[in-house]
C-alpha positions, 0 to 999 in steps of 0.5 A: 565507513566506505560507501557502497555503490550498488544498482538500484534494482539490487537495492529494491531486492535487498533493502531489508538487509542493507543499511540504507544510510550507507548505500549510494544508489546508482541510477539505471536510466533515471527517475522513470526506471526507479519509479517503474520498480517502486510501482512493481514493488507496491503491487507485490503486496496483496493489500495494496493490490486489493486497494488498487483493484477496488479503487481503479477497477471498482471491484469488491475484493479483499486482500485475503482473496488474492494470492500471487500467481507470479511476480513476473510472467515471461512469454515465449515470444517476448523473452526480453519482456515481462508483465509486471504482476499476476494475481489469482482470485482464490475464490474464482478462476480469475487472474489479474495481470498488471503491466506497468508502463512509463512510456508509450508502447504501440505494440501493447494490444498485441503484447496483451493478446500474447500475455493472455494466451500464454498465461492461459496455456500455463494455467491450464497445464499447471492445473490440468484443466479440461480442453474447453475450460479457460480462466478469465484474465483481467489485463491492466495497463498502469500508465504513468508517462507524460504523453497521451496514451493513444494506443488501441485498448482492444486488439480488434481495433488494430485489425484490418480490413475493417469491412462490416462483413468481417466484423464477426471475426475480429479478436476482442481482447481488451485491457483496462488502461489506468492512466495516472493523468486522468485522475484528479488529486482528490481521486488519488488521495481518496483511499490513501493508497501507496499506488495512488500516492505514487500516481499523484507524484507522477502527475506533478509538473515540477519539484515545488508542486511535488514537494507540496503534495508530499507534505500534504500527504504527510500531514493528512495520514495517520499511518506511521508505516506510510510515513516511513515509506514516504521517507524512503521514497523521498530519499531514494526514489525522488532524490533526482527530482527534488531540490536539496532544500526541498528534500530536507524540508520534507525529511525535517517535517517527517522527523518532527512528525515522528517526534510529536507522535513519540511525545504523544505516545509517551504522554498516553503511557503516562496517562495509562500508568496513572489510571492503572495506579488509581485502579490498584489503589481502589482495589487495595482500599476495597480489600482493606474495607472488606477485611474490616467489615468481616472483623466487625469494625464499626462504620466510623472507624472504617470511614476514618481509616479508609477515607471513603464515603458512606455510600461507598461503604454501603456498596462494599457491604452489599458485596460482602453479603 
């Protein structure tokens, strides 16, 4: 079959209907571009978003308490820029805005200010909120780049002059920075979340340590869906980073893991089948013994033909009374 060449963005949009093995991916800006898309895709899932908020913001929130407000939010000012994800807390007037960055953006404090202002305006108009009512916006920047993030975390810190007499007039709009480099391997593995796994991968210095991290995750996780997801990540996201032999080693391990899981599953079915068979035999014997008792057969004959003990016979007799 002839290979199809498609853009990576298209693959993410239509991956469920495409035959992935027949698709050749054309990179749009290298690994960073691919990883930006996979981070956004992960956080488009309510369950993963809830884990993300619990793990990195220490919030106590469940997936069923979240609903997607927007997959993307394009401001009037920044027509070409958009924040990645906006979620709403169903039980509160609280919105979570996530901006994923693989590169430094010196204008981030102002962008966050703009995002929050325009998002509030949109929410108020949509919900017809009163003039003096405003929802809470929790801005989050998920940074996965290699350089140190030295940008201000509060718009107020970018304002001049800094004289004390004007302190009360500073505009305090903070955002929470989640910098993947600031977390240890143990911290990122703690909840075994997909976002944590991707951040862990971003932190690896070379393909060898990246391969080891992926193998460790495969060996530690019991989640079969996550194993399949790691296979896709290895094939289509990390194909430009891993060496061919490293990629093959990971894929072989995944296939071996799946084979072992299948063997275990088959063995479990066999064990269950045997238990079911024994249960049916026991029920049939009890039924036969009950009929013999009701027909006044003597105990010696029942014990001989039913192949049961005297204690078992007495138990069945008590049930017949």
